C-alpha positions as CSV (number, residue, x, y, z in Angstrom):
1,M,0.0,0.0,0.0
2,A,2.8,2.4,0.8
3,D,4.1,1.7,-2.7
4,D,1.3,3.8,-4.1
5,I,2.8,6.9,-2.4
6,S,6.5,6.0,-2.3
7,Y,7.2,8.3,-5.3
8,L,6.5,11.3,-2.9
9,G,9.6,10.3,-1.1
10,L,11.7,10.7,-4.2
11,L,10.4,14.2,-5.1
12,D,12.3,17.3,-4.3
13,D,10.3,19.1,-1.6
14,E,9.3,22.0,-3.8
15,A,7.8,19.6,-6.3
16,I,5.3,18.4,-3.8
17,M,1.8,20.0,-3.9
18,P,0.8,19.5,-0.3
19,D,-3.0,19.6,-0.7
20,A,-3.0,17.2,-3.7
21,A,-0.5,14.9,-2.0
22,A,-2.7,14.9,1.2
23,L,-5.6,13.7,-1.0
24,E,-3.4,10.9,-2.3
25,L,-2.5,9.9,1.2
26,A,-6.2,9.9,2.1
27,R,-7.1,7.7,-0.8
28,L,-5.2,4.9,0.7
29,D,-8.1,4.6,3.2
30,H,-10.8,5.0,0.5
31,A,-10.1,2.3,-2.1
32,G,-11.5,3.1,-5.5
33,T,-12.3,6.7,-4.8
34,D,-12.0,9.0,-7.8
35,L,-9.9,12.0,-6.8
36,N,-10.9,14.1,-9.8
37,P,-13.9,15.8,-8.0
38,Y,-11.6,16.7,-5.2
39,L,-8.9,18.1,-7.5
40,Q,-11.6,20.1,-9.3
41,L,-12.6,21.6,-5.9
42,L,-9.0,22.7,-5.4
43,N,-9.0,24.3,-8.9
44,S,-12.3,26.0,-8.1
45,L,-10.8,27.5,-5.0
46,T,-7.8,28.7,-7.0
47,N,-10.1,30.2,-9.7
48,R,-12.2,32.1,-7.1
49,L,-9.1,33.4,-5.4
50,A,-7.6,34.5,-8.7
51,I,-10.7,36.6,-9.3
52,L,-10.5,38.3,-6.0
53,A,-6.7,38.5,-5.8
54,E,-6.4,41.6,-8.0
55,G,-5.4,44.5,-5.8
56,A,-4.5,42.3,-2.8
57,E,-0.9,43.5,-2.8
58,T,-0.2,43.2,0.9
59,A,-0.1,40.0,3.0
60,E,-2.9,41.4,5.2
61,A,-5.1,42.0,2.1
62,Q,-4.3,38.5,0.9
63,A,-5.3,37.1,4.3
64,H,-8.7,38.8,4.1
65,V,-9.3,37.4,0.6
66,L,-8.2,33.9,1.5
67,A,-10.5,33.9,4.6
68,R,-13.4,35.1,2.5
69,V,-13.0,32.3,-0.1
70,M,-12.0,29.4,2.2
71,A,-14.2,30.1,5.2
72,A,-17.0,32.4,4.2
73,E,-17.7,31.1,0.6
74,Y,-16.5,27.5,0.7
75,G,-17.3,26.8,4.4
76,F,-14.1,25.3,5.6
77,H,-14.0,25.6,9.4
78,G,-12.2,24.0,12.4
79,D,-14.2,21.1,13.9
80,R,-14.6,22.3,17.5
81,E,-17.4,19.8,18.3
82,Q,-15.6,16.6,17.3
83,Y,-12.0,17.7,17.3
84,D,-10.6,14.2,17.7
85,D,-12.6,12.7,14.9
86,P,-10.1,10.9,12.6
87,A,-12.0,12.4,9.6
88,N,-10.5,15.8,10.5
89,A,-7.1,14.6,9.4
90,D,-8.3,12.7,6.3
91,M,-8.2,15.2,3.4
92,I,-11.0,13.4,1.5
93,R,-13.3,13.6,4.5
94,V,-12.1,17.2,5.3
95,I,-13.3,18.3,1.9
96,D,-16.5,16.3,2.1
97,R,-17.4,17.7,5.5
98,R,-15.7,21.1,5.2
99,R,-14.3,20.5,8.7
100,G,-10.8,19.8,9.8
101,L,-7.9,20.2,12.2
102,P,-5.5,23.1,12.1
103,V,-2.9,21.1,10.1
104,S,-5.3,19.8,7.4
105,L,-7.0,23.2,7.0
106,S,-3.5,24.9,6.8
107,I,-2.5,22.6,4.0
108,L,-5.6,23.6,2.1
109,Y,-5.0,27.3,2.7
110,V,-1.3,27.1,1.7
111,G,-2.1,25.2,-1.4
112,A,-4.7,27.6,-2.6
113,A,-2.6,30.7,-1.8
114,R,0.4,29.3,-3.6
115,R,-1.6,28.5,-6.7
116,V,-2.3,32.2,-7.2
117,G,1.3,33.1,-6.7
118,W,1.2,34.2,-3.1
119,T,3.9,33.4,-0.6
120,A,2.5,31.0,2.0
121,D,3.9,28.5,4.5
122,P,2.5,26.3,7.2
123,L,4.2,27.0,10.5
124,N,5.4,24.4,12.9
125,T,3.4,25.8,15.8
126,P,3.1,23.3,18.6
127,G,-0.4,21.9,18.9
128,H,-2.0,24.3,16.4
129,V,-0.6,24.8,12.9
130,L,-0.8,28.4,11.6
131,V,-0.2,29.9,8.2
132,R,2.2,32.7,7.4
133,L,1.4,34.8,4.4
134,G,3.8,37.2,2.7
135,P,7.6,37.8,3.0
136,T,9.4,37.1,6.2
137,T,10.1,40.8,6.5
138,A,6.4,41.7,6.7
139,P,4.3,38.6,7.2
140,T,0.7,38.1,8.3
141,L,-0.2,35.1,10.5
142,I,-3.6,33.5,10.1
143,D,-5.4,30.7,11.8
144,P,-7.3,28.5,9.3
145,F,-8.9,26.6,12.2
146,N,-10.5,29.9,13.2
147,N,-11.9,30.9,9.8
148,G,-8.7,32.3,8.7
149,A,-8.6,35.0,11.4
150,I,-5.5,37.2,11.4
151,L,-3.3,36.8,14.5
152,G,-1.7,39.9,16.0
153,G,1.0,39.8,18.6
154,Q,-1.4,39.6,21.5
155,E,-3.5,36.8,20.0
156,L,-0.4,34.9,19.1
157,A,1.0,35.2,22.6
158,Q,-2.3,34.0,24.0
159,L,-2.4,31.0,21.7
160,L,1.2,30.0,22.5
161,S,0.8,30.4,26.2
162,G,-2.3,28.2,26.1
163,I,-0.4,25.5,24.4
164,L,3.1,25.8,25.9
165,G,2.0,27.1,29.3
166,R,2.7,30.6,30.7
167,E,6.0,29.5,32.2
168,V,7.5,28.6,28.8
169,Q,9.0,31.3,26.6
170,P,8.1,30.9,23.0
171,L,11.1,30.2,20.7
172,A,11.7,31.0,17.0
173,E,11.3,27.3,16.3
174,H,7.7,27.5,17.4
175,L,7.0,29.7,14.4
176,A,9.3,28.1,11.9
177,P,7.9,27.3,8.4
178,M,7.4,23.6,7.6
179,T,8.5,22.0,4.4
180,N,5.8,20.5,2.3
181,R,7.0,17.0,3.3
182,A,7.0,18.0,7.0
183,A,3.5,19.2,6.8
184,L,2.3,15.9,5.4
185,V,4.3,14.0,8.0
186,R,2.6,16.1,10.7
187,L,-0.8,15.3,9.3
188,L,0.0,11.6,9.3
189,M,1.6,11.7,12.8
190,N,-1.6,13.3,14.0
191,Q,-3.6,10.3,12.7
192,A,-1.0,7.8,14.1
193,G,-1.2,9.4,17.5
194,R,-5.0,9.1,17.7
195,A,-4.9,5.5,16.3
196,E,-2.3,4.5,19.0
197,A,-4.3,6.2,21.7
198,S,-7.3,4.1,20.7
199,G,-5.3,0.9,20.9
200,D,-5.3,0.2,17.2
201,T,-1.7,-0.7,16.7
202,A,-2.2,-2.2,13.2
203,R,-3.6,1.1,12.0
204,T,-0.8,3.0,13.7
205,L,1.8,0.9,12.1
206,S,0.2,1.4,8.7
207,L,0.4,5.2,9.1
208,L,4.0,5.1,10.3
209,Q,4.8,3.0,7.2
210,R,3.3,5.8,5.1
211,I,5.4,8.4,6.9
212,T,8.7,6.5,6.2
213,A,7.5,6.0,2.6
214,I,7.1,9.8,1.9
215,D,9.9,10.9,4.2
216,P,12.5,8.1,3.9
217,T,15.3,10.3,5.3
218,G,13.3,11.3,8.4
219,A,14.9,9.6,11.4
220,H,12.1,10.3,13.8
221,G,9.5,8.4,11.6
222,W,11.7,5.4,11.5
223,W,12.3,5.6,15.3
224,A,8.5,5.7,16.0
225,R,8.0,2.8,13.6
226,A,10.8,0.7,15.3
227,R,9.3,1.4,18.7
228,L,5.8,0.2,17.6
229,E,7.2,-2.8,15.8
230,L,9.0,-3.8,18.9
231,T,5.9,-3.3,21.0
232,R,4.1,-5.7,18.6
233,G,6.9,-8.3,19.0
234,D,8.3,-8.0,15.5
235,V,12.0,-7.7,16.5
236,T,13.2,-8.3,12.9
237,A,11.2,-5.4,11.6
238,A,12.3,-3.2,14.5
239,R,15.9,-4.0,13.7
240,A,15.4,-3.0,10.0
241,S,13.8,0.3,11.0
242,L,16.6,1.1,13.4
243,S,19.2,0.2,10.8
244,A,17.4,2.5,8.4
245,I,18.0,5.4,10.8
246,L,21.8,4.8,10.6
247,E,21.5,5.1,6.8
248,V,19.8,8.5,6.9
249,T,21.2,10.5,9.8
250,R,24.7,11.6,11.0
251,D,23.3,13.1,14.2
252,P,25.6,11.7,16.9
253,T,22.9,11.6,19.6
254,M,20.4,9.8,17.4
255,R,23.0,7.3,16.3
256,E,24.0,6.7,19.9
257,H,20.4,5.9,20.8
258,V,20.0,3.6,17.8
259,A,23.2,1.8,18.6
260,A,22.1,1.2,22.2
261,A,18.7,0.0,21.0
262,L,20.3,-2.4,18.5
263,D,22.6,-3.7,21.2
264,G,19.6,-4.2,23.4
265,L,18.0,-6.3,20.7
266,A,21.0,-8.5,20.2
267,G,20.0,-12.2,20.7
268,H,16.3,-11.4,20.6
269,T,14.1,-13.0,18.0
270,T,10.6,-12.3,16.8
271,G,7.9,-14.3,18.5
């Protein structure tokens, strides 16, 4: 099944269209689904944005247009009533229901904005993905989960303190842009976390396999996969995943952890 998406792991990051790729990931759970109507919806969003984009020269003006199209006209909103519903991280179901999580809605917002030539990036905000519009010198931050609302300094501080706690000082990394691949990994990790919390280890492993397929050089995906494979008693698979980490990272701390884990598995067999 992961073979259907493995080509994403071979693409340069800038060649990945995050919203279209998220639909391909979702189709793995919807066998036989025709993606054309969903891709047509993405084109419809783009066309509507293009009509309204004339004159939206500043990032703030673009933010207002984007919110009008995505939230007001097409009805994409954050799902506050059933936040943990797995459908909120499944792009096919997000488009069907017009409801989603911060990460899934941010992927849609970014994809639409980029198609009309605007600069847009999903941000690696802990617990609540945001979108940055415009250049780094004069950006506007928006919250797709909250109907594309613009976040000023006070609103951003309140959001981060609610997530990190008042005693934690926000860092630059909390507002760092994510690559296209990282945004897709975060979407899948969200699903994997919910599946594992519900006790569905088979589903969790399937999602982790998708992560390592689209991000084969991501050490943390392989580590999470090895941990779950070991929990399921598949020592051989866990060893293979740990060995994959040694192939993709030069980070000395990670390599030390992997070496220790492999030493600990010495002599163990699956069963």
